[in-house]
Each structure stands twice: as structure tokens, then as C-alpha cells.
C-alpha positions in Angstrom: 249.9 -109.9 166.8 249.2 -109.8 163.1 247.5 -106.7 161.4 244.3 -108.6 161.0 244.1 -109.1 164.8 244.6 -105.4 165.5 243.3 -103.5 162.6 240.3 -103.8 160.3 241.1 -105.3 156.9 238.9 -105.9 153.9 238.5 -109.6 154.9 236.8 -108.6 158.0 233.7 -107.5 155.8 233.9 -110.2 153.1 231.5 -112.8 154.8 234.0 -115.4 155.8 235.8 -116.6 158.8 237.2 -113.3 159.7 233.8 -111.6 159.6 232.4 -114.3 161.9 235.2 -113.7 164.4 234.5 -109.9 164.2 230.8 -110.5 165.1 231.6 -113.1 167.8 234.5 -111.0 169.4 233.6 -107.4 169.0 229.8 -106.9 168.1 227.8 -109.6 169.8 229.2 -109.1 173.3 227.9 -105.4 173.1 224.8 -105.7 171.1 223.7 -109.3 171.1 221.7 -109.4 174.2 217.9 -110.3 173.6 215.2 -108.2 174.9 213.1 -109.9 177.8 209.6 -111.2 176.6 207.0 -108.7 177.6 203.8 -109.7 179.3 201.3 -108.3 176.8 199.4 -110.6 174.7 201.5 -110.1 171.7 204.7 -110.8 173.6 208.1 -109.6 172.5 209.7 -112.2 170.2 213.1 -112.4 168.9 214.8 -109.0 169.2 218.4 -108.4 168.9 221.5 -109.8 167.1 221.9 -113.0 169.1 220.1 -115.3 166.5 222.4 -113.8 163.7 219.5 -114.1 161.2 219.2 -111.6 158.3 217.1 -109.5 160.6 215.3 -109.2 164.1 211.7 -109.8 164.8 209.1 -108.4 167.1 205.6 -110.0 167.6 202.7 -107.6 166.8 199.1 -108.2 167.9 197.1 -109.7 165.0 199.6 -108.7 162.4 202.4 -111.2 162.7 206.0 -110.4 163.4 207.8 -107.2 162.5 211.0 -108.0 160.8 214.1 -105.4 160.8 217.3 -105.4 158.8 219.8 -103.0 158.0 222.7 -102.9 155.5 225.5 -100.7 154.1 226.3 -101.0 150.3 229.4 -100.1 148.3 230.4 -101.7 145.1 233.1 -101.0 142.3 232.1 -100.1 139.6 229.1 -98.1 140.8 227.4 -98.9 137.5 228.0 -102.5 136.2 226.2 -104.8 133.7 222.7 -105.6 135.0 222.6 -102.9 137.8 224.1 -100.2 139.8 224.5 -99.4 143.5 221.0 -98.0 143.7 219.3 -101.3 142.6 221.9 -103.3 144.7 221.0 -101.4 147.9 217.2 -101.6 147.4 217.2 -105.3 146.4 219.7 -106.2 149.1 217.5 -105.0 151.8 214.3 -106.2 150.4 215.9 -109.5 150.0 217.1 -109.8 153.6 213.3 -109.1 154.6 212.1 -111.8 152.0 214.6 -114.4 153.4 212.8 -114.1 156.8 209.4 -114.6 155.1 208.5 -110.9 155.6 206.6 -108.8 153.0 208.6 -105.5 152.8 206.8 -102.4 154.1 209.1 -99.6 154.7 212.8 -98.6 153.9 215.1 -95.8 154.9 217.8 -94.6 152.6 221.0 -92.7 153.7 223.7 -91.7 151.2 227.2 -90.6 152.0 228.5 -89.1 148.9 231.9 -87.7 147.9 232.5 -84.1 147.2 232.4 -83.6 143.3 230.3 -86.7 142.8 228.2 -86.1 139.5 224.7 -85.1 140.1 223.5 -86.8 137.0 225.0 -90.1 138.5 223.1 -89.6 141.6 219.9 -89.1 140.0 220.6 -92.4 137.9 221.2 -94.3 141.3 218.0 -92.8 142.9 216.0 -93.7 140.0 217.3 -97.1 140.1 216.5 -97.6 143.7 213.0 -96.3 143.2 212.4 -98.9 140.3 213.6 -101.7 142.4 211.3 -100.7 145.3 208.4 -100.3 142.9 208.5 -104.1 142.5 207.1 -104.4 146.0 204.6 -102.2 148.0 207.4 -100.9 150.2 208.0 -97.2 150.5 211.0 -95.0 151.7 209.9 -93.5 155.0 213.0 -91.3 155.7 216.5 -90.7 154.8 219.8 -88.7 155.1 222.6 -87.3 153.0 226.1 -86.7 154.0 228.8 -85.1 152.0 232.5 -86.1 152.4 235.2 -83.7 151.5 237.2 -84.5 148.1 239.6 -87.4 148.5 238.0 -88.8 151.6 235.5 -91.1 149.9 235.5 -93.1 146.7 232.3 -92.2 145.2 229.1 -93.1 147.2 227.9 -95.4 150.0 224.2 -96.2 150.6 222.9 -97.3 154.0 219.5 -98.7 154.2 217.2 -100.2 156.9 214.1 -102.3 156.1 210.9 -103.3 157.8 208.5 -106.0 156.9 205.7 -108.2 158.2 205.8 -111.9 158.4 203.0 -114.2 159.5 205.7 -116.3 161.0 209.4 -115.5 160.6 211.5 -117.8 158.9 215.0 -118.6 160.2 218.0 -119.8 158.3 218.7 -122.7 160.7 215.4 -124.3 161.7 215.7 -127.4 159.6 216.7 -131.1 160.2 218.1 -134.4 158.6 216.1 -135.4 155.5 215.1 -131.9 154.3 215.9 -130.9 150.8 218.1 -128.0 149.7 217.0 -125.9 146.6 218.9 -123.0 144.8 216.5 -120.7 143.1 218.7 -120.0 140.2 222.2 -119.8 138.7 225.1 -119.2 141.0 227.9 -116.8 140.9 226.5 -114.4 138.4 226.9 -111.1 140.4 230.4 -111.7 141.6 231.7 -112.8 138.1 229.8 -109.8 136.3 231.5 -107.4 138.7 235.0 -108.9 138.0 234.5 -108.7 134.3 233.4 -105.0 134.5 236.4 -103.9 136.4 238.9 -102.1 134.2 242.0 -103.7 135.4 241.0 -107.1 134.0 240.1 -105.8 130.5 237.6 -108.5 129.9 234.8 -108.7 127.3 231.8 -110.9 128.3 227.9 -110.8 128.1 227.5 -111.8 131.6 225.2 -109.7 133.8 224.8 -109.3 137.5 221.7 -111.1 138.9 220.6 -108.3 141.1 217.0 -108.7 141.7 214.2 -108.3 144.2 213.1 -111.6 145.3 209.9 -111.1 147.2 207.5 -111.6 144.4 209.1 -115.1 143.7 209.5 -116.0 147.5 205.9 -115.0 148.1 204.7 -117.7 145.7 207.0 -120.3 147.5 205.8 -119.4 150.9 202.2 -119.8 149.8 203.0 -123.5 149.2 204.2 -124.1 152.6 207.0 -126.4 153.9 209.8 -124.0 153.8 211.9 -124.6 156.8 214.8 -122.1 156.2 216.0 -119.4 153.7 219.2 -117.5 153.0 220.4 -115.4 150.1 224.0 -116.4 149.2 225.5 -112.8 149.1 229.1 -112.2 150.6 231.1 -115.4 150.3 228.5 -117.1 148.0 227.0 -120.3 148.1 229.9 -121.7 150.1 229.5 -119.2 152.9 225.6 -119.4 153.1 225.6 -123.2 153.4 228.3 -123.2 156.0 226.5 -120.7 158.2 223.4 -122.6 157.8 225.2 -126.0 158.7 226.9 -124.4 161.8 223.8 -122.7 163.1 221.5 -125.8 162.7 224.1 -128.4 163.8 223.5 -130.5 160.7 225.5 -131.6 157.6 224.5 -130.3 154.3 225.4 -132.4 151.3 225.4 -130.7 148.0 225.7 -132.2 144.5 228.1 -130.4 142.4 226.4 -131.4 139.1 223.1 -130.1 140.3 224.2 -126.6 140.9 223.0 -124.4 138.1 225.8 -122.4 136.6 226.0 -120.3 133.4 228.7 -121.4 131.0 230.1 -117.8 131.1 230.5 -118.0 134.8 232.2 -121.3 134.7 234.6 -120.0 131.7 235.5 -116.9 133.7 236.1 -118.7 137.1 238.6 -121.0 135.4 240.3 -118.1 133.6 240.7 -116.1 136.9 241.1 -119.2 139.5 238.1 -118.0 141.5 235.4 -120.5 142.5 231.9 -119.4 141.6 230.7 -121.0 144.7 232.5 -118.4 146.7 231.4 -115.1 145.1 228.2 -113.0 145.8 224.8 -113.4 144.4 222.3 -110.7 144.5 219.3 -112.2 143.0 219.2 -115.9 144.3 217.9 -117.8 147.4 218.8 -121.0 149.2 215.7 -122.8 150.5 215.6 -125.8 152.8 212.3 -127.4 152.5 210.2 -130.3 153.8 210.8 -133.3 151.4 207.1 -133.7 151.1 206.6 -130.2 149.7 210.1 -129.9 147.6 208.4 -130.5 144.2 205.7 -128.0 144.9 207.9 -125.4 146.2 210.3 -126.0 143.1 207.3 -125.6 140.8 206.3 -122.4 142.5 209.7 -121.0 142.2 209.9 -122.1 138.5 206.4 -120.3 137.8 208.3 -116.9 138.4 210.9 -115.6 135.8 213.6 -115.2 138.4 213.2 -118.9 139.4 213.2 -120.5 136.0 216.5 -122.2 136.7 215.6 -123.3 140.2 217.0 -126.9 141.3 217.3 -129.3 143.9 221.1 -129.2 144.8 221.2 -131.2 148.0 219.9 -132.6 151.3 220.5 -132.4 154.9 222.1 -135.3 156.8 223.7 -135.9 160.1 227.2 -137.3 158.8 229.3 -134.4 159.6 227.6 -132.1 161.8 228.1 -128.4 161.2 229.9 -129.1 157.9 229.1 -128.9 154.3 230.1 -131.8 151.8 230.4 -131.4 148.1 229.7 -134.5 146.1 231.9 -133.8 143.0 231.2 -134.3 139.3 233.9 -136.9 139.1 232.4 -139.0 141.9 234.4 -137.8 144.7 233.4 -136.1 148.0 235.1 -133.2 149.8 234.2 -130.6 152.4 233.2 -127.3 151.0 234.7 -125.0 153.5 233.8 -121.7 154.7 235.7 -119.1 152.6 238.1 -116.9 154.5 236.4 -113.9 152.8 234.8 -113.1 149.5 237.6 -112.9 146.8 236.0 -110.0 145.2 236.1 -106.8 147.5 233.6 -103.9 147.2 231.3 -106.3 145.5 227.9 -105.4 147.5 
């Protein structure tokens, strides 16, 4: 047996095939069972890991559905152009709630900190977390701190849990043939900004991470209606997100390469490093699958917010190759856009 079959490797947490295998083989058999529906008026809706959405939902009387999500965050460097681990942790959890159509209500925050970590840096991280949280009405309800002896942890790890309320939770797979695929903005910014910031590459660039809180923009789009599914293309980037959606929905997603919004700096850096911008993480973008009759209105709603100024229709849903993603290339060809083995940039979120 290979090491990756007997030991955890970085690829198991990178958002690709090996992470899917880890979920299917080790985690879901233990924790994926759904809670049986209750007999009360509200009913117990989708609870548990089985759906593999960004969170779980519980029906609440007269309030909608309670959406729950959790995540752990580690990034290198801790402070990077456009943000830091504090903003990343807050935005990441808030965005997972937003992708399920949930208004963020409560977050928890737990920090595992290395002995000797500078207090001034911790204060900066917490201030950043608080500033991101202030962009919504959510609050931190509880938290925890653990300190690891020197040499046993590289810096700091943040763990968060988020709760939100959705009138009706949005899945990332409940769409069909004919629906339209929209990207809320430029792709690949976070992953490429992190790469450029790492000392080993000695790169100078103006590129900044896109880490952002998406709920204020998504709330506008939800008000329009017609949103079938949403997903934020974090680990594994756009390629991983689209493949997950195609597999879960049983559809084929066809993307127009020329329509994907990309910054020139991202294109240049990807060519220099040989890393596709479609396979690196984004921390302030959303992929939406919408009713074609509502696509123009949803696009206008996204563009009405600063975070969605570069929003674009990038593809459509077909039945040509079920559970696959097709990329129509700029030179006129077509190829499969496969699920990446893992995110090519470790410790990115």
C-alpha cells in the first residue's frame, strides 16, 4: 500500500480527489447518518453530513431553516496582501453560510496558538476577524484558546463554527439542464496572491487576495429569486467546485474559457509558475447556478455590489456528459476540466 493510503498527506486536505476519498471512506460512514424526521410541526429537515453541502440545516418553526457549518483555518503566510488568517477565518465561515442562502447569526472562535507567538500579531488577527464579522449582523457567541509547546505548531490555527437562518436553504446540486452558471468575480486571486507572498518565490506583484464577506452581495441576488445552487470555489478552485456540483447533480456543466473573469496579473503568474488559476482557491467569490429566465436580473444584482462588479455568465448546464465539466477553450476546442488531485498551493486557507 502507498503512503497516501495509510497516512494523512497534505493532499487529503486540498479539496480534490483524495479529500473526496477521505470523506467517503473514513468520515461519512461514521458521521453521515441523517437524523430521522421529527413529528412536530416544524419537522427536522436535513441534518448531518450526508448531503455534503457547506452546512447542515434544521427546520425551525416560523423562522426558516437553521444552517450550521464548521471549518478550521491555517494559511502561510499568516499575514498576506489583502488580508490575514483572522479575516480569512471569519469570511470563510460566513461565506459557507451565505452559499446556503443563510443570513449569518452566530459564530464561535477557537484558537490554537504556538508558544512564543507575538501577542501583537494575535491582536491584529482578532481585530481583523472582528472587522469582517462587523460586515454582517453576526456575533461571536463563544470560543476557546489552546497553547501548544514551542516547536509543535507553526504559528496559529483558528477553528470556527457558524450558524445562520435561511428562508429555504440553497443546495449546491439542485439544478438541471438549461440553467445558467455565473461567477461573481475574477477567479484565482487568493491562491495566486498567497503564492506571490511566499518568501521562497521572491516575487514582486500588486496582486491581492480576494478574501471578502459575501453575504451582503448574495443577499441582493437572493432577493431576485431564481437561484438554484451556490458554491464558493475555495480549495481546488473553480475546477473542484464545478466538478463537485456536476457530480452531485448528475448533470454536465459546460464552461466558456473566454468568459471566465481573470486578472492579467493572475494569468501572468499562472503562466510563470505553471499553475492553472482554475485550480487555486478563491476566498471572496461565488459560483451561482440560476434559472435562465432570471439570469440577467441576478447578474445585475451581483454587479450592483462592489464585490460583484466583474460578475459574468460563464457557462450552462447540459446533459451531454453527466457528472463531468467541459471547458470550451479560447482556441475553439473542447476538453474535460477534471477534478484536481488537490489544491497545488498547500496551507492556503
